[in-house]
C-alpha positions in Angstrom: 20.5 -8.0 -40.3 17.1 -8.0 -42.0 13.7 -7.2 -40.5 12.8 -10.9 -40.1 15.9 -11.5 -38.0 14.9 -8.6 -35.7 11.5 -10.1 -35.4 12.8 -13.6 -34.8 15.2 -12.5 -32.1 12.5 -10.5 -30.4 10.0 -13.3 -30.5 12.6 -15.7 -29.0 13.3 -13.3 -26.2 9.6 -12.7 -25.5 8.8 -16.4 -25.6 11.5 -17.2 -23.1 10.3 -14.4 -20.9 6.7 -15.6 -20.8 7.0 -19.3 -20.5 5.7 -20.3 -17.1 7.3 -17.1 -15.8 10.5 -19.2 -15.2 12.7 -16.7 -17.0 12.0 -12.9 -16.9 13.9 -11.2 -19.7 12.9 -7.8 -18.6 16.4 -6.7 -19.2 18.4 -7.7 -22.3 22.1 -6.9 -22.6 22.5 -6.3 -26.3 26.1 -6.9 -27.4 26.3 -5.6 -31.0 28.9 -4.4 -33.5 26.3 -2.6 -35.7 24.6 0.4 -34.2 21.8 0.3 -36.9 21.0 -3.3 -36.0 21.0 -2.4 -32.3 18.6 0.5 -32.8 16.3 -1.7 -34.8 16.2 -4.2 -32.0 15.7 -1.5 -29.4 12.6 -0.3 -31.1 11.0 -3.7 -31.1 12.1 -4.5 -27.6 10.5 -1.4 -26.1 7.2 -2.4 -27.8 7.4 -6.0 -26.9 7.9 -5.5 -23.2 11.6 -6.6 -23.3 14.2 -4.1 -22.2 17.8 -3.5 -22.9 20.0 -2.7 -19.9 23.2 -2.0 -21.8 24.3 -1.5 -25.4 27.9 -2.3 -26.1 29.8 -2.0 -29.3 32.8 -4.2 -30.3 35.6 -2.1 -31.8 36.5 -2.9 -35.4 40.1 -3.5 -34.3 39.9 -4.5 -30.6 42.9 -4.0 -28.4 44.1 -6.6 -25.9 41.8 -6.9 -22.9 38.9 -5.3 -24.8 36.7 -8.3 -24.4 37.5 -8.6 -20.7 36.3 -5.0 -20.3 33.1 -5.9 -22.2 32.4 -8.8 -19.8 33.0 -6.5 -16.8 30.6 -4.0 -18.2 28.0 -6.7 -18.6 28.5 -7.7 -15.0 27.6 -4.1 -13.8 24.0 -5.3 -14.3 24.6 -8.7 -12.8 21.0 -9.7 -12.8 20.7 -9.0 -16.5 22.2 -12.3 -17.8 20.8 -12.5 -21.4 23.3 -11.4 -24.0 22.1 -10.8 -27.6 25.1 -10.9 -29.9 25.4 -9.6 -33.5 29.0 -10.4 -34.1 31.2 -12.5 -36.4 32.3 -15.9 -35.3 35.8 -14.7 -34.3 34.4 -12.0 -32.0 31.9 -14.5 -30.6 34.7 -16.8 -29.8 36.7 -14.0 -28.0 33.6 -13.0 -26.0 33.1 -16.6 -24.8 36.8 -16.9 -24.0 36.7 -13.6 -22.0 33.7 -14.9 -20.0 35.6 -18.1 -19.3 38.7 -16.2 -18.1 36.6 -14.0 -15.8 35.0 -17.1 -14.1 31.6 -16.4 -15.5 30.9 -19.9 -16.9 27.2 -20.5 -16.7 26.4 -16.9 -15.8 25.3 -15.5 -19.1 22.5 -16.7 -21.3 23.8 -16.3 -24.9 21.4 -15.5 -27.8 23.2 -15.5 -31.1 22.3 -14.4 -34.6 22.8 -16.3 -37.8 26.5 -15.4 -37.8 26.7 -17.9 -34.9 24.0 -20.3 -36.1 25.2 -23.9 -35.7 28.9 -23.3 -36.3 31.4 -25.3 -34.3 34.3 -22.9 -34.6 33.0 -20.3 -32.1 32.5 -22.9 -29.3 35.6 -25.1 -29.7 37.4 -25.1 -26.4 34.6 -23.1 -24.8 31.8 -25.7 -24.7 30.9 -25.2 -21.1 30.7 -21.4 -21.4 28.5 -21.7 -24.5 26.3 -24.4 -23.1 22.6 -23.3 -23.3 23.2 -20.7 -26.0 20.2 -20.1 -28.3 21.0 -19.3 -31.9 19.2 -18.8 -35.2 19.9 -19.9 -38.7 18.0 -19.3 -41.9 16.2 -22.5 -42.9 18.4 -24.4 -45.3 17.5 -26.3 -48.4 20.0 -28.2 -50.5 20.1 -27.3 -54.3 20.6 -30.6 -56.1 21.5 -28.9 -59.4 24.4 -27.1 -57.6 25.7 -30.4 -56.1 25.7 -32.0 -59.6 27.4 -28.9 -61.0 30.1 -28.6 -58.3 30.9 -32.3 -58.2 31.5 -32.2 -62.0 34.1 -29.4 -61.7 37.7 -30.3 -62.4 41.0 -28.6 -63.2 40.2 -28.8 -66.9 36.7 -27.4 -67.0 37.0 -24.7 -64.4 40.0 -22.7 -65.4 38.0 -19.4 -65.2 38.1 -19.5 -61.4 41.5 -18.3 -60.4 41.1 -19.7 -56.8 40.0 -23.2 -57.9 43.5 -24.6 -58.1 44.2 -23.5 -54.5 40.9 -25.1 -53.4 41.9 -28.3 -55.2 45.1 -28.6 -53.3 43.4 -27.8 -50.0 40.5 -30.2 -50.6 42.5 -33.2 -51.7 45.7 -32.6 -49.6 48.0 -32.6 -52.5 50.3 -30.2 -54.5 50.0 -29.1 -58.1 53.5 -29.2 -59.6 56.3 -26.9 -58.8 54.1 -23.8 -58.5 51.6 -25.3 -56.2 50.3 -23.2 -53.3 50.5 -25.9 -50.7 54.0 -26.1 -49.3 55.5 -29.2 -47.8 53.0 -31.6 -49.2 54.6 -34.9 -50.4 51.6 -35.9 -52.4 51.2 -34.6 -55.9 47.8 -34.0 -57.5 46.9 -36.1 -60.5 44.1 -33.9 -61.7 41.8 -36.9 -61.8 40.6 -36.4 -58.3 36.8 -36.0 -58.0 34.9 -33.8 -55.5 32.7 -35.9 -53.3 34.5 -39.1 -54.2 38.1 -38.5 -53.1 37.1 -35.9 -50.5 34.2 -35.1 -48.2 31.7 -32.7 -49.6 28.7 -30.9 -48.0 26.9 -28.0 -49.6 27.4 -24.7 -47.8 24.2 -23.7 -46.1 23.9 -20.3 -47.8 24.3 -21.5 -51.4 20.6 -21.2 -52.0 20.5 -17.6 -50.9 23.4 -16.7 -53.2 21.6 -18.3 -56.1 18.3 -16.7 -55.2 20.0 -13.3 -55.0 21.6 -13.7 -58.4 18.3 -14.9 -60.0 16.4 -12.0 -58.3 18.9 -9.5 -59.8 18.5 -11.2 -63.2 14.7 -11.1 -63.0 14.8 -7.4 -62.0 17.2 -6.5 -64.9 15.1 -8.6 -67.3 11.9 -6.8 -66.2 13.6 -3.4 -66.5 14.9 -4.2 -69.9 11.4 -5.2 -71.0 9.9 -2.0 -69.7 12.6 0.4 -71.0 13.8 -1.2 -74.2 10.5 -2.7 -75.6 12.1 -5.8 -77.0 15.3 -4.1 -78.2 18.1 -6.7 -78.1 21.0 -5.8 -75.9 21.5 -2.7 -73.8 19.3 0.1 -75.1 20.1 3.8 -74.5 17.5 4.2 -71.7 19.4 1.6 -69.6 22.9 3.2 -69.9 22.3 5.7 -67.1 19.8 3.9 -64.9 19.2 5.1 -61.3 19.9 2.7 -58.5 16.6 3.5 -56.9 14.8 2.4 -60.1 16.7 -0.9 -60.1 15.9 -1.4 -56.4 12.2 -0.9 -57.1 12.3 -3.6 -59.8 14.2 -5.9 -57.4 11.5 -5.4 -54.7 8.8 -6.2 -57.3 10.3 -9.6 -58.1 7.8 -12.4 -57.6 8.4 -15.6 -59.5 7.0 -19.1 -58.8 6.3 -20.8 -62.2 8.9 -23.0 -63.6 12.4 -24.2 -62.8 15.8 -24.2 -64.5 16.2 -27.0 -67.0 19.8 -26.5 -68.2 23.3 -25.8 -66.9 23.2 -23.6 -63.8 26.5 -22.1 -64.7 24.9 -20.1 -67.4 23.0 -16.9 -66.6 21.5 -16.6 -70.1 18.2 -17.8 -68.7 16.4 -16.6 -65.6 14.9 -18.9 -63.1 11.2 -18.1 -62.3 11.4 -20.4 -59.3 13.5 -20.1 -56.1 16.4 -22.5 -56.2 15.3 -24.2 -53.0 11.8 -24.7 -54.2 10.1 -21.8 -52.4 8.8 -18.7 -54.0 11.0 -15.6 -54.1 9.3 -12.4 -53.0 10.3 -9.3 -51.1 8.3 -7.2 -48.7 8.3 -3.4 -48.4 11.6 -3.4 -46.5 13.3 -5.4 -49.2 13.5 -8.6 -47.2 12.7 -12.1 -48.5 10.3 -14.3 -46.5 12.0 -15.2 -43.2 12.3 -18.8 -42.4 14.6 -19.8 -39.6 15.5 -22.7 -37.5 16.2 -22.1 -33.8 19.1 -24.1 -32.2 20.3 -24.6 -28.7 23.8 -25.7 -27.8 23.1 -28.6 -25.4 25.0 -31.3 -23.5 24.2 -34.8 -24.7 26.4 -36.4 -22.1 29.2 -35.3 -19.8 31.7 -34.9 -22.6 29.7 -34.2 -25.7 27.7 -31.2 -26.7 25.9 -30.4 -30.0 23.3 -28.1 -31.5 19.7 -29.2 -31.4 16.7 -27.7 -33.2 14.3 -26.4 -30.5 12.0 -24.4 -32.8 11.2 -22.7 -36.0 10.1 -19.2 -37.1 8.0 -18.4 -40.2 6.4 -15.1 -39.4 5.5 -16.6 -36.1 7.6 -18.4 -33.4 7.1 -22.1 -32.7 9.3 -22.9 -29.7 9.5 -26.3 -28.0 10.5 -25.2 -24.5 10.3 -28.7 -23.2 13.2 -29.6 -25.5 15.4 -26.9 -24.1 18.2 -27.5 -21.6 20.4 -25.2 -19.7 23.5 -25.7 -17.6 24.1 -29.4 -16.7 20.8 -30.4 -18.3 18.7 -28.2 -16.1 15.3 -27.7 -17.8 14.4 -24.6 -15.7 14.9 -21.3 -17.5 17.3 -18.9 -15.9 16.2 -15.5 -14.9 17.6 -12.3 -16.6 16.5 -9.1 -14.9 18.0 -5.8 -14.0 15.7 -5.5 -11.0 13.7 -8.2 -9.3 9.9 -7.8 -9.5 8.4 -5.7 -6.8 6.2 -7.4 -4.2 2.6 -6.5 -3.8 2.2 -3.1 -2.2 5.4 -1.8 -3.7 5.8 0.6 -6.6 8.7 0.8 -9.1 10.9 3.8 -9.0 12.8 3.9 -12.3 16.5 4.5 -12.1 17.4 7.7 -13.9 18.9 6.9 -17.3 18.2 3.2 -17.0 14.6 2.7 -18.0 14.7 -1.1 -17.4 16.0 -0.9 -13.8 14.1 0.3 -10.8 14.0 0.4 -7.0 11.0 -1.0 -5.2 9.5 1.4 -2.7 6.8 0.2 -0.4 3.6 2.3 -0.2 3.7 3.7 3.3 1.1 4.9 5.7 -2.4 5.1 4.2 -1.2 4.7 0.6 -1.9 1.8 -1.6 -0.4 0.6 -4.9 -2.5 2.2 -7.5 -0.4 1.1 -10.5 3.0 -0.4 -11.3 4.7 3.0 -10.7 2.5 4.9 -8.3 1.0 4.9 -4.8 -2.1 6.8 -4.0 -3.8 7.8 -0.7 -6.8 5.9 0.4 -10.0 7.8 1.0 -10.2 9.2 4.6 -12.6 6.6 5.8 -10.6 3.7 4.3 -7.2 2.1 4.9 -4.9 -0.1 2.7 -5.7 -3.8 2.6 -3.2 -6.4 3.8 -1.4 -6.5 0.4 -1.6 -2.7 -0.1 -3.1 -3.3 -3.5 -6.4 -1.6 -2.7 -8.4 0.0 0.1 -10.9 -1.3 2.6 -13.2 0.4 5.0 -11.8 1.2 8.4 -13.5 -0.8 11.2 -15.9 1.2 13.3 -15.9 0.7 17.0 -17.7 2.0 20.1 -17.4 1.6 23.8 -18.5 -2.0 24.5 -20.3 -3.0 27.7 -17.8 -5.8 28.3 -14.8 -3.4 28.1 -13.0 -2.6 31.3 -13.5 1.1 30.5 -17.2 0.4 30.8 -17.4 -2.3 33.4 -15.9 -0.1 36.2 -18.2 2.9 35.7 -21.3 0.7 35.3 -20.4 -1.1 38.5 -20.1 2.1 40.4 -23.3 3.4 38.9 -25.2 0.3 39.8 -24.0 0.5 43.4 -25.0 4.2 43.5 -28.4 3.5 42.0 -29.1 0.8 44.6 -27.9 3.0 47.4 -30.0 6.0 46.1 -33.1 3.8 45.7 -32.6 2.5 49.3 -32.4 6.1 50.6 -35.5 7.1 48.7 -37.4 4.1 49.9 -36.3 4.8 53.5 -37.3 8.4 53.3 -40.7 7.6 51.8 -41.3 5.0 54.5 -40.3 7.3 57.3 -41.6 10.4 55.5 -43.4 11.8 58.7 -40.6 11.2 61.1 -38.8 14.3 62.6 -35.4 13.6 60.8 -37.0 13.3 57.4 -39.2 16.4 58.0 -36.2 18.3 59.4 -34.1 17.6 56.3 -36.6 19.4 54.1 -38.6 16.6 52.4 -39.4 18.4 49.2 -35.8 19.6 48.5 -34.4 16.2 49.6 -36.5 14.4 46.9 -35.3 16.9 44.3 -31.7 16.3 45.4 -32.1 12.6 45.4 -33.6 12.7 41.9 -30.5 14.6 40.8 -28.2 12.0 42.4 -30.1 9.2 40.7 -29.7 10.9 37.3 -26.0 11.4 37.9 -25.7 7.6 38.3 -28.0 6.8 35.4 -26.2 9.0 32.8 -23.4 6.3 32.8 -25.7 3.9 30.9 -26.5 6.5 28.3 -22.8 7.4 27.8 -21.9 3.7 27.2 -25.0 2.8 25.1 -24.5 2.4 21.3 -24.9 5.9 19.8 -28.0 6.6 17.7 -30.3 9.6 17.4 -32.4 8.6 20.5 -29.4 7.9 22.7 -27.7 11.1 21.5 -30.9 13.1 22.3 -31.1 11.7 25.8 -27.4 12.3 26.4 -27.9 16.0 25.6 -30.8 16.2 28.0 -29.5 14.3 31.0 -25.7 15.0 30.7 -26.0 18.1 32.8 -29.5 17.7 34.2 -28.5 15.4 37.1 -25.9 17.8 38.3 -28.3 20.7 37.7 -31.0 19.0 39.9 -28.4 18.4 42.7 -26.7 21.7 42.8 -29.8 23.8 42.2 -31.3 22.1 45.3 -28.2 22.5 47.4 -27.8 26.1 46.2 -31.4 26.9 47.2 -30.7 25.3 50.6 -27.5 27.2 51.4 -28.9 30.4 50.1 -31.9 30.0 52.4 -29.7 29.4 55.4 -27.6 32.4 54.5 -30.6 34.7 54.1 -32.1 33.5 57.4 -29.1 34.3 59.5 -28.3 37.5 57.6 -31.8 38.6 58.2 -31.6 37.7 61.9 -28.7 40.1 62.3 -30.9 42.9 61.2 -34.4 42.0 62.2 -36.4 39.3 64.0 -38.8 38.9 61.1 -38.4 36.0 58.7 -37.0 36.6 55.2 -39.1 36.1 52.2 -39.3 32.9 50.1 -38.1 30.4 52.7 -41.2 28.2 52.6 -41.0 24.7 50.9 -43.1 25.9 48.0 -40.9 28.9 47.4 -37.8 26.7 47.6 -39.3 24.4 44.9 -40.1 27.3 42.7 -36.6 28.7 43.0 -35.0 25.3 42.4 -37.1 24.5 39.3 -36.5 28.0 38.0 -32.7 27.3 38.1 -33.3 23.9 36.5 -35.4 25.4 33.7 -32.4 27.4 32.6 -30.5 24.2 31.8 -33.5 22.7 30.0 -33.9 25.9 28.0 -30.3 25.7 26.9 -30.8 22.1 25.8 -33.8 23.0 23.7 -31.9 25.8 22.0 -29.1 23.3 21.3 -31.7 20.9 19.8 -33.0 23.6 17.5 -29.7 24.9 16.4 -28.0 21.5 15.9 -30.3 18.5 15.8 -28.7 15.4 17.4 -27.1 12.9 15.1 -24.3 10.4 15.1 -21.1 10.4 13.1 -17.9 8.3 12.7 -14.8 10.0 13.9 -11.9 8.6 11.8 -9.3 11.1 13.1 -9.4 10.1 16.8 -7.8 6.7 16.3 -6.0 7.4 13.0 -2.7 5.9 14.0 0.5 5.8 12.0 -0.1 2.1 11.5 -3.2 1.7 9.3 -3.8 -1.7 10.6 -4.6 -0.2 14.1 -6.8 2.5 12.7 -10.4 2.6 13.8 -13.4 4.8 13.3 -15.2 5.8 16.5 -19.0 5.9 16.4 -20.0 9.0 18.4 -22.7 11.4 19.1 -22.2 14.9 17.8 -21.2 16.3 21.2 -18.0 18.2 20.9 -15.7 19.2 23.7 -17.1 22.7 23.5 -20.7 21.4 23.6 -19.8 19.3 26.6 -18.4 22.4 28.4 -21.5 24.4 27.7 -23.7 21.5 28.8 -21.9 21.0 32.1 -20.8 24.7 32.5 -24.1 25.8 34.0 -24.2 23.0 36.5 -20.6 23.8 37.4 -21.6 27.4 37.9 -24.3 26.3 40.3 -21.8 24.1 42.1 -19.3 27.0 42.5 -22.1 29.4 43.7 -23.3 26.8 46.2 -19.7 26.4 47.4 -19.5 30.2 48.0 -22.7 30.1 50.1 -21.4 27.0 51.9 -18.3 29.1 52.9 -20.5 32.0 54.0 -22.6 29.7 56.2 -19.6 27.8 57.7 -20.2 29.6 61.1 -23.7 28.2 61.4 -24.1 25.5 64.1 -23.4 22.0 62.7 -26.9 20.7 63.3 -28.7 23.6 61.7 -30.2 22.4 58.5 -27.2 20.6 57.1 -25.0 23.7 56.5 -21.8 22.0 57.5 -22.4 18.7 55.6 -23.3 20.7 52.5 -20.1 22.7 52.9 -18.0 19.5 53.1 -19.9 18.1 50.1 -19.2 21.1 48.0 -15.5 21.2 48.9 -15.1 17.5 48.0 -17.0 17.9 44.8 -14.9 20.8 43.7 -11.8 18.7 44.2 -13.3 15.9 42.1 -14.1 18.3 39.1 -10.7 20.0 39.4 -9.1 16.6 38.9 -11.6 15.8 36.1 -10.6 18.8 33.9 -6.9 18.0 33.2 -7.6 14.3 32.8 -10.5 14.9 30.4 -8.9 17.5 28.2 -5.3 16.3 28.6 -6.1 13.1 26.8 -7.5 14.8 23.7 -4.7 13.5 21.5 -4.6 10.0 23.0 -5.5 7.0 20.9 -7.6 5.9 23.9 -9.4 9.3 24.1 -12.9 7.9 23.7 -12.4 5.4 26.5 -10.5 7.7 28.9 -12.9 10.6 28.5 -16.1 8.6 28.8 -14.8 6.7 31.8 -13.5 9.9 33.5 -16.8 11.8 32.9 -19.0 9.0 34.2 -16.9 8.2 37.2 -16.7 12.0 38.1 -20.5 12.2 37.9 -20.9 9.1 40.0 -18.3 10.3 42.6 -20.0 13.7 42.9 -23.4 11.9 43.4 -21.8 9.5 46.0 -20.3 12.4 48.0 -23.7 14.1 48.2 -25.4 10.9 49.0 -22.9 9.8 51.6 -22.5 13.1 53.4 -26.0 14.4 53.4 -28.2 11.3 53.6 -26.3 8.3 54.9 -26.1 9.7 58.5 -29.8 10.3 58.5 -30.6 6.8 57.2 -28.2 5.4 59.9 -30.1 7.2 62.6 -33.5 6.3 61.2 -32.7 2.5 61.0 -30.3 1.9 63.8 -31.2 4.6 66.3 -34.9 5.2 66.1 -34.9 6.5 69.7 -33.3 9.7 68.4 -35.9 10.1 65.7 -38.4 11.8 68.0 -40.0 15.3 68.0 -38.6 18.0 70.3 -40.2 21.1 71.6 -40.6 23.9 69.2 -39.4 27.4 69.6 -40.4 30.5 67.8 -38.4 31.9 64.9 -37.6 34.9 67.0 -36.1 32.8 69.7 -34.0 30.8 67.2 -32.7 33.9 65.5 -32.0 35.6 68.8 -30.1 32.5 70.0 -28.1 32.3 66.8 -27.2 36.0 67.0 -26.2 35.6 70.6 -24.1 32.6 69.6 -22.3 34.6 67.1 -21.5 37.3 69.6 -20.4 34.9 72.3 -18.1 33.1 69.9 -16.5 36.4 69.0 -16.2 37.5 72.6 -15.3 34.2 74.1 -17.3 34.9 77.2 -17.9 31.2 78.0 -15.2 28.7 77.5 -15.2 25.2 76.1 -18.2 25.9 73.8 -20.8 25.6 76.4 -23.1 28.3 74.9 -22.6 26.8 71.4 -23.7 23.3 72.6 -26.7 24.7 74.4 -27.7 26.7 71.3 -27.3 23.9 69.0 -29.5 21.6 71.0 -32.2 24.4 71.2 -32.1 25.1 67.5 -32.2 21.4 66.5 -35.6 21.1 68.3 -37.0 23.9 66.2 -35.4 23.0 62.8 -38.7 21.6 61.6 -40.3 25.0 62.2 -37.6 26.7 60.1 -38.0 24.3 57.3 
């Protein structure tokens, strides 16, 4: 097989593979009897994008069942249906017969070399199996001089050919005398028969190539003789021991295209300087003459008749009329021949070891996308694969929306709390000079109400869209509301504790119990919180960031980036930690003052408030930090924090101020001044109450009730 046949077979395969993508000859099963031809085809196939799944060699002397084994081997790669055959016509026939016996009619797409061409013998009795086969044949041209010469041959003028008599008997169906080669023939040859007149005659298609080869050899020898013998007639001494390589170089240098033969072609005395078929004779660097081929397909013309039809030509370039091609039962669609089906988008090819044309398709999983035909790569951290996994796209950024149920509930509670707090403040301002308001400690009450209001208001900052301003206010007010509230309550409980502890030792009043002193103490405690916030601002200025790890789910489609302020869990603990410390300290003082009469300066309500608040924050801690790994972390933690702040404020508002507001509005008759008693009398009564309670001198709490009524009338003095 020459270089041009390799090129032609390759171009035919590649053309079929590319046309409308109807057939994909990614895998070609090359059935060959010549390893050198196979390797030549392999080299071109790998460069042309066409692959060979199997390479099988037909034994020189095949055993029975050998061709059945070949068909079974071909079926191991059942999707690779194209079979390229370099075999003689007998082996081609046996392969087709084996395919028929194995019920594979119509399965294979046969591509044959010029040994198949347009011959009838390989397909006789196997027309259905061979249907659709694509074959090649060198372009033929009839040599008229040869026809004239061969038709003129007879028994008398062609005695030099020892096989001519046998041909004569076979051609005319007669017998030459007693020594004829054709047994049993009743007809005797007369010797007057004429080729083409008394028998059919058609010039064999390769006559021109035989003649061209003879003339090319003659040209090469003539040229060598001219160069070595310098006009010496006959064989000169320099040509007696010529090297075959030297003769080959002269053959490859042949190039004649001037005149034509003008005398009897049986004589080799003259050398044709023109190709016998009328085309120039020239060889390339590989020793091949110009390749000119016709491309045939074995097609069905009707239900019972099949024939070879020309579907294209090749002269250094393929010209294929795909529209003229037909496959099984006249189907114009090209069959597919692949080892593995093409991978879908988002899948990479994993080559099967040892079979470079076969692969498994593996989907790019997780956050990987298909970077190339054979590889998947991880998307950047802030991106995820697109729907087809052929690229990456930005992960959507979310935040807590106002219409979300996680925001609606905290906002609703906060709005109710703000309304209630505003109502209490307005009531206290309106009745600012009444005994109940004065007795509750007006200055500290307004500080405490401010803290309660801030606890409700922080909800709106926690839900607002994060930016530098919002993040700054979050840092400031996150712990400030609680700090206001518990600093005021701590100052109150500490004052009560110091008053009664002092009363046990002396009748003189302790220091720093005046309203002004209480405000100084309260704002001193609050300033610690503000100082911590300012240090936080200096060390780490507020900014926003997108947290892609919080909702980085296993399914990239559900992944979201969360827009957040740069307040970590540790920063949150530090911000609330001081307020919680105030709350715990206040609770300790509430426990210490639990023996004080109920009506004395809110000691008991403050105690109940602190106990309830501690329970709320004890519940907050596991909920807040236990959801750190949840995909709903942002929603749960924000909602938990805001509701905890609102509940703490509601407990303080409800237990400390709602009873007073109720009395002020619905029982104004109780909001009247009572007689005042000196501090000495109050402390003495309180001390006596303690002793009586321990000794139990009077039953049923009679002394306690009397003392409480007496101390209530003087509470304004103490405050």
